[in-house]
C-alpha positions as CSV (number, residue, x, y, z in Angstrom):
1,M,13.2,-44.0,-43.9
2,F,16.7,-44.2,-45.6
3,L,18.4,-45.3,-42.4
4,R,15.6,-47.7,-41.5
5,T,15.8,-49.4,-44.9
6,F,19.6,-49.5,-45.2
7,G,20.4,-49.9,-41.4
8,W,21.0,-53.7,-41.5
9,S,23.1,-53.3,-44.6
10,F,25.3,-50.7,-42.9
11,A,25.6,-52.8,-39.7
12,I,26.4,-56.1,-41.6
13,T,29.0,-54.2,-43.7
14,V,30.8,-52.9,-40.5
15,V,30.7,-56.3,-38.8
16,G,31.7,-58.1,-42.0
17,L,34.6,-55.8,-42.8
18,I,35.9,-56.0,-39.1
19,A,35.6,-59.8,-39.2
20,A,37.6,-59.8,-42.6
21,G,40.3,-57.6,-41.0
22,V,40.6,-59.9,-37.9
23,L,40.5,-63.2,-39.9
24,W,42.5,-62.4,-42.9
25,G,44.3,-59.1,-42.2
26,A,44.5,-56.0,-44.3
27,Q,44.6,-57.9,-47.5
28,G,41.3,-59.9,-46.6
29,F,39.7,-56.6,-45.6
30,G,40.5,-55.1,-49.1
31,I,39.4,-58.2,-50.9
32,V,36.0,-58.4,-49.1
33,L,35.5,-54.7,-49.8
34,I,36.3,-55.1,-53.5
35,L,33.9,-58.1,-53.8
36,S,31.1,-56.2,-52.1
37,I,31.5,-53.3,-54.6
38,L,31.6,-55.8,-57.5
39,E,28.3,-57.4,-56.4
40,I,26.6,-54.1,-56.0
41,S,27.8,-52.9,-59.4
42,L,26.8,-56.1,-61.2
43,S,23.4,-56.3,-59.6
44,F,22.1,-52.7,-59.5
45,D,19.7,-53.5,-62.3
46,N,18.6,-56.5,-60.5
47,A,17.3,-54.2,-57.7
48,V,15.2,-52.3,-60.1
49,V,13.6,-55.4,-61.6
50,N,13.1,-56.9,-58.1
51,A,11.2,-53.7,-57.2
52,T,8.8,-54.1,-60.0
53,V,7.9,-57.6,-58.7
54,L,8.2,-56.8,-54.9
55,K,5.7,-53.8,-55.1
56,R,3.0,-56.4,-56.2
57,M,3.6,-58.4,-53.0
58,N,1.8,-57.6,-49.6
59,P,3.9,-56.2,-46.7
60,Y,4.1,-59.7,-45.0
61,W,5.8,-61.1,-48.2
62,Q,8.0,-58.0,-48.6
63,K,9.3,-58.8,-45.1
64,I,9.9,-62.5,-46.1
65,F,11.9,-61.2,-49.0
66,L,14.0,-59.1,-46.6
67,T,14.6,-61.9,-44.0
68,V,14.3,-65.4,-45.4
69,G,15.2,-64.1,-48.9
70,V,18.5,-62.6,-47.6
71,L,19.5,-65.8,-46.0
72,I,18.7,-67.7,-49.3
73,A,20.6,-65.1,-51.3
74,V,23.7,-65.0,-49.1
75,F,24.1,-68.6,-48.0
76,G,22.0,-70.4,-50.6
77,M,22.9,-68.7,-53.9
78,R,26.4,-67.6,-53.0
79,L,27.6,-70.6,-51.0
80,V,25.5,-73.7,-51.3
81,F,24.4,-73.4,-54.8
82,P,28.0,-73.2,-56.3
83,L,28.7,-76.3,-54.3
84,L,25.8,-78.1,-55.9
85,V,26.7,-76.9,-59.3
86,V,30.3,-78.2,-59.0
87,G,29.1,-81.5,-57.6
88,L,26.6,-82.1,-60.4
89,T,28.7,-81.0,-63.4
90,A,31.9,-82.6,-62.2
91,K,30.1,-85.7,-60.8
92,L,31.8,-85.4,-57.4
93,N,30.3,-86.5,-54.1
94,P,29.3,-83.8,-51.6
95,A,32.2,-84.6,-49.2
96,T,34.8,-84.1,-51.9
97,V,33.2,-80.8,-53.1
98,V,33.0,-79.3,-49.6
99,D,36.6,-80.5,-48.9
100,L,37.9,-78.7,-52.1
101,A,35.8,-75.6,-51.2
102,L,37.3,-75.4,-47.7
103,H,40.9,-75.9,-48.8
104,S,41.4,-73.6,-51.7
105,D,44.9,-75.0,-52.5
106,K,43.6,-78.6,-52.6
107,T,43.0,-80.4,-55.9
108,H,41.1,-83.4,-57.2
109,A,42.0,-84.9,-60.5
110,G,44.4,-81.9,-60.8
111,L,41.7,-79.2,-60.4
112,T,40.9,-76.8,-57.5
113,Y,37.3,-75.9,-56.4
114,G,37.6,-72.6,-58.4
115,Q,38.7,-74.4,-61.5
116,Y,35.8,-76.9,-61.2
117,L,33.4,-74.0,-60.8
118,E,34.9,-72.2,-63.9
119,A,34.6,-75.5,-65.8
120,A,30.9,-75.5,-64.9
121,N,30.5,-72.0,-66.5
122,P,28.9,-73.3,-69.8
123,A,26.0,-74.8,-67.8
124,I,25.7,-71.9,-65.5
125,A,25.8,-69.3,-68.3
126,A,23.2,-71.1,-70.4
127,F,20.7,-71.5,-67.5
128,G,21.2,-67.9,-66.3
129,G,21.4,-66.4,-69.9
130,I,18.1,-67.9,-71.1
131,F,16.3,-67.1,-67.9
132,L,17.4,-63.5,-68.0
133,L,16.7,-63.3,-71.8
134,M,13.1,-64.4,-71.2
135,I,12.7,-61.7,-68.6
136,F,13.9,-59.1,-71.1
137,L,11.9,-60.4,-74.1
138,D,8.6,-60.6,-72.2
139,F,9.2,-57.0,-71.1
140,A,10.1,-55.9,-74.6
141,F,7.1,-57.6,-76.3
142,E,4.4,-56.5,-73.8
143,E,2.4,-53.3,-74.3
144,K,3.7,-50.5,-71.9
145,E,2.1,-47.4,-70.6
146,H,5.3,-45.4,-71.3
147,N,7.7,-46.0,-74.1
148,W,11.4,-45.0,-73.7
149,L,13.0,-45.9,-77.0
150,S,9.8,-45.7,-79.1
151,W,11.5,-46.5,-82.4
152,I,12.3,-50.0,-81.2
153,E,9.7,-50.6,-78.5
154,R,6.7,-50.0,-80.5
155,P,7.6,-52.4,-83.3
156,L,8.6,-55.0,-80.6
157,E,5.1,-54.6,-79.0
158,R,3.4,-55.3,-82.3
159,V,5.6,-58.5,-82.8
160,G,4.9,-59.5,-79.2
161,K,1.2,-60.1,-80.1
162,L,2.3,-63.5,-81.5
163,D,1.8,-66.2,-78.9
164,A,5.0,-67.7,-77.3
165,F,7.1,-65.5,-79.6
166,S,9.6,-64.8,-76.7
167,S,10.1,-68.6,-76.1
168,V,10.8,-69.1,-79.8
169,I,13.4,-66.3,-79.8
170,A,15.0,-67.7,-76.7
171,L,15.3,-71.2,-78.0
172,V,16.8,-69.8,-81.3
173,A,19.3,-67.9,-79.2
174,L,20.1,-71.1,-77.2
175,V,20.7,-73.1,-80.4
176,L,22.9,-70.4,-81.8
177,A,24.9,-70.2,-78.5
178,A,25.3,-73.9,-78.4
179,N,26.7,-74.0,-82.0
180,L,28.8,-70.9,-81.9
181,F,30.3,-70.9,-78.4
182,A,29.8,-74.2,-76.7
183,G,32.1,-76.5,-78.8
184,E,32.2,-79.9,-76.9
185,H,29.8,-78.6,-74.3
186,A,27.0,-78.1,-76.7
187,E,24.8,-80.9,-75.2
188,T,25.3,-79.4,-71.7
189,V,24.5,-75.9,-72.8
190,L,21.3,-77.0,-74.6
191,L,20.1,-78.9,-71.5
192,A,20.9,-76.1,-69.1
193,G,19.3,-73.5,-71.3
194,V,16.1,-75.6,-71.7
195,L,16.0,-75.9,-67.9
196,G,16.4,-72.2,-67.6
197,L,13.5,-71.7,-70.0
198,V,11.3,-74.2,-68.2
199,T,12.1,-72.7,-64.8
200,Y,11.0,-69.2,-66.0
201,L,7.8,-70.5,-67.7
202,V,6.8,-72.6,-64.6
203,V,7.5,-70.1,-61.9
204,G,6.4,-67.1,-63.8
205,G,3.4,-68.9,-65.1
206,L,2.2,-70.1,-61.7
207,S,2.6,-66.7,-60.1
208,S,0.6,-65.1,-63.0
209,V,-2.2,-67.6,-62.6
210,F,-2.6,-67.1,-58.9
211,E,-2.1,-63.3,-59.3
212,S,-4.8,-63.1,-62.0
213,G,-7.2,-64.9,-59.7
214,L,-6.7,-62.4,-56.9
215,E,-7.0,-59.5,-59.3
216,E,-10.4,-60.8,-60.6
217,E,-11.6,-61.3,-57.1
218,A,-10.5,-57.8,-56.1
219,E,-12.4,-56.4,-59.2
220,R,-15.6,-58.2,-58.3
221,E,-15.3,-56.8,-54.7
222,E,-14.7,-53.3,-56.1
223,E,-17.7,-53.5,-58.3
224,A,-19.7,-54.6,-55.3
225,G,-18.5,-51.6,-53.3
226,K,-16.4,-53.7,-50.9
227,A,-13.0,-52.4,-51.9
228,G,-11.7,-48.9,-52.2
229,K,-8.8,-49.4,-54.4
230,S,-7.9,-51.3,-57.6
231,V,-4.2,-51.9,-56.9
232,V,-3.8,-55.5,-55.5
233,Q,-0.9,-56.6,-53.4
234,V,-0.7,-60.4,-53.8
235,A,-0.5,-62.8,-50.9
236,G,-0.6,-66.6,-50.5
237,K,0.3,-68.8,-53.3
238,A,0.7,-65.9,-55.8
239,A,3.2,-64.2,-53.5
240,F,5.0,-67.5,-52.8
241,F,5.6,-68.1,-56.5
242,L,6.7,-64.4,-57.0
243,F,9.1,-65.0,-54.1
244,L,10.5,-68.0,-55.9
245,Y,10.7,-66.0,-59.1
246,L,12.7,-63.3,-57.3
247,E,15.1,-65.9,-55.8
248,V,15.8,-67.5,-59.3
249,L,16.3,-64.1,-60.7
250,D,18.8,-63.3,-58.0
251,A,20.6,-66.6,-58.7
252,S,20.8,-65.7,-62.4
253,F,22.4,-62.4,-61.6
254,S,24.7,-63.9,-59.0
255,F,26.2,-66.5,-61.4
256,D,28.7,-64.2,-63.1
257,G,29.6,-62.6,-59.7
258,V,30.4,-65.9,-58.1
259,V,32.5,-67.2,-61.0
260,G,34.2,-63.8,-61.4
261,A,35.0,-63.6,-57.7
262,F,37.5,-66.4,-58.0
263,A,39.7,-64.2,-60.1
264,I,40.0,-62.1,-56.9
265,S,40.2,-64.7,-54.2
266,N,40.1,-68.5,-54.0
267,D,38.8,-68.5,-50.4
268,I,35.1,-69.5,-50.5
269,F,34.3,-67.8,-47.1
270,M,35.9,-64.6,-48.2
271,I,33.9,-64.7,-51.4
272,T,30.6,-65.5,-49.6
273,L,31.2,-62.6,-47.1
274,G,32.0,-60.1,-49.8
275,L,29.2,-61.0,-52.1
276,G,26.8,-61.4,-49.2
277,I,27.4,-57.8,-48.1
278,G,26.8,-56.6,-51.7
279,A,23.6,-58.7,-51.8
280,M,22.3,-57.0,-48.6
281,Y,22.6,-53.6,-50.3
282,I,20.7,-54.9,-53.4
283,R,17.9,-56.1,-51.0
284,S,17.8,-52.9,-49.1
285,L,17.8,-50.8,-52.4
286,T,14.9,-52.9,-53.7
287,V,12.8,-52.2,-50.7
288,F,13.8,-48.4,-50.8
289,L,12.7,-48.2,-54.5
290,V,9.3,-49.8,-53.5
291,R,8.6,-47.7,-50.4
292,K,9.6,-44.4,-52.1
293,G,7.6,-45.1,-55.2
294,T,10.7,-44.4,-57.3
295,L,9.6,-46.5,-60.3
296,D,6.3,-44.5,-60.4
297,D,8.2,-41.2,-60.3
298,Y,11.0,-42.3,-62.8
299,V,9.0,-44.2,-65.4
300,Y,12.0,-45.3,-67.6
301,L,14.0,-46.9,-64.8
302,E,12.2,-50.2,-65.4
303,H,13.1,-49.9,-69.1
304,G,16.8,-49.3,-68.4
305,A,16.9,-52.3,-66.0
306,H,15.4,-54.6,-68.5
307,Y,17.7,-53.4,-71.2
308,A,20.6,-54.1,-68.8
309,I,19.2,-57.6,-68.2
310,G,19.0,-58.2,-72.0
311,A,22.6,-57.1,-72.2
312,L,23.6,-59.4,-69.4
313,S,21.9,-62.4,-70.9
314,V,23.8,-61.9,-74.2
315,I,27.1,-61.5,-72.1
316,L,26.3,-64.8,-70.4
317,L,25.7,-66.7,-73.5
318,V,28.8,-65.2,-75.3
319,G,30.7,-65.9,-72.0
320,I,30.3,-69.7,-72.6
321,E,33.4,-69.4,-74.7
322,Y,34.8,-65.8,-74.3
323,H,35.6,-64.2,-71.0
324,I,33.9,-60.8,-70.5
325,P,35.5,-58.8,-67.8
326,E,33.2,-58.2,-64.9
327,I,33.9,-54.4,-65.0
328,V,32.4,-54.3,-68.5
329,T,29.2,-56.1,-67.3
330,G,28.9,-53.8,-64.4
331,L,29.4,-50.6,-66.4
332,I,26.8,-51.7,-69.0
333,G,24.2,-52.1,-66.4
334,V,25.1,-48.8,-64.7
335,A,25.0,-47.0,-68.1
336,F,21.5,-48.3,-69.0
337,I,20.2,-47.3,-65.5
338,G,21.9,-43.9,-65.6
339,L,20.5,-43.2,-69.1
340,A,17.0,-44.2,-68.1
341,L,17.1,-42.2,-65.0
342,G,18.3,-39.1,-66.9
343,S,15.5,-39.5,-69.5
344,S,12.9,-39.9,-66.7
345,I,14.1,-36.6,-65.1
346,L,13.9,-34.8,-68.4
347,R,10.5,-36.2,-69.0
348,N,9.3,-35.1,-65.6
349,R,10.6,-31.6,-66.2
350,R,8.9,-31.3,-69.5
351,E,5.6,-32.5,-68.0
352,G,6.1,-30.0,-65.1
353,A,6.7,-27.1,-67.5
354,G,3.7,-28.2,-69.6
355,D,1.5,-28.2,-66.5
356,E,2.7,-24.7,-65.5
357,K,1.8,-23.3,-68.9
358,E,-1.7,-24.8,-68.7
359,L,-2.2,-23.2,-65.3
360,V,-1.0,-19.8,-66.6
361,G,-3.2,-20.1,-69.6
362,A,-6.2,-21.1,-67.4
363,G,-5.5,-18.0,-65.3
364,K,-5.8,-15.6,-68.2
């Protein structure tokens, strides 16, 4: 199963690194390898959150996520989308943007493509930061079957009973970020942040509406004796909007990686190849987590991933003015996931020991 899930990732890694060595020599090989590792380290928590969504989709849409979704992730989010962002924020025509991207040493109005992309960072960070913040807040405020950090999660669950409270918190965070970090870009930050909030509410809301309808239908069929299980894997419109949600989530995670990659290389194709290889592993890891039922076995992993997302959202908003090294972002995500995994293992051992004692007691 492991080889079947990660086979394409391994194959593309080999082909990609060989191509990098042929096209750009040993230096290009090293840069592509570093970019791949950077993408994986920055997006590991993305895979865990993706898995919580993907397991609600039927096998057909899971395959769509692995095929069409990979193409969108690699070429759409890491190649085409940055071009669109530069064109919109710098008000350049598409031909000029593409020309700048293809020629890393070429300038327009004294700026290279990488510098234009860096200048677009306030809008990128505000959109991605608010979108990710909403994901974290909705998780923090919802009632959960298992609590990891009970001392903070239970009070947040009580506060979360207030309608639309997560949206209020996100808007307050956006206003604070615009006033504290945006400076002359305050208007841009506010607009981009509101768009991030609207995108989350629209895509997430539509998928929830269709999913609720399917669950109600499944419950009626189960009551009538037509269905044998209560777990519903959605399809159709509900799965489509969940798919869109996953793609926007991936975009939000990829922003900092794309911008940070220009500190390593100015070659857009080298960056796309390196980040694309990393994106393949995130996709494969997501499917692996779903098929192995890892999130059910290690119940705090989802908590750790969402705390990492909350931290990343804060980093993006603070990063509107201050540069946060990518290594810091990656380590924070890995730390939350590692702690959550360790806590899950300890919990499973405690429960296993408790079950053994009950069996011994029953035997007596």
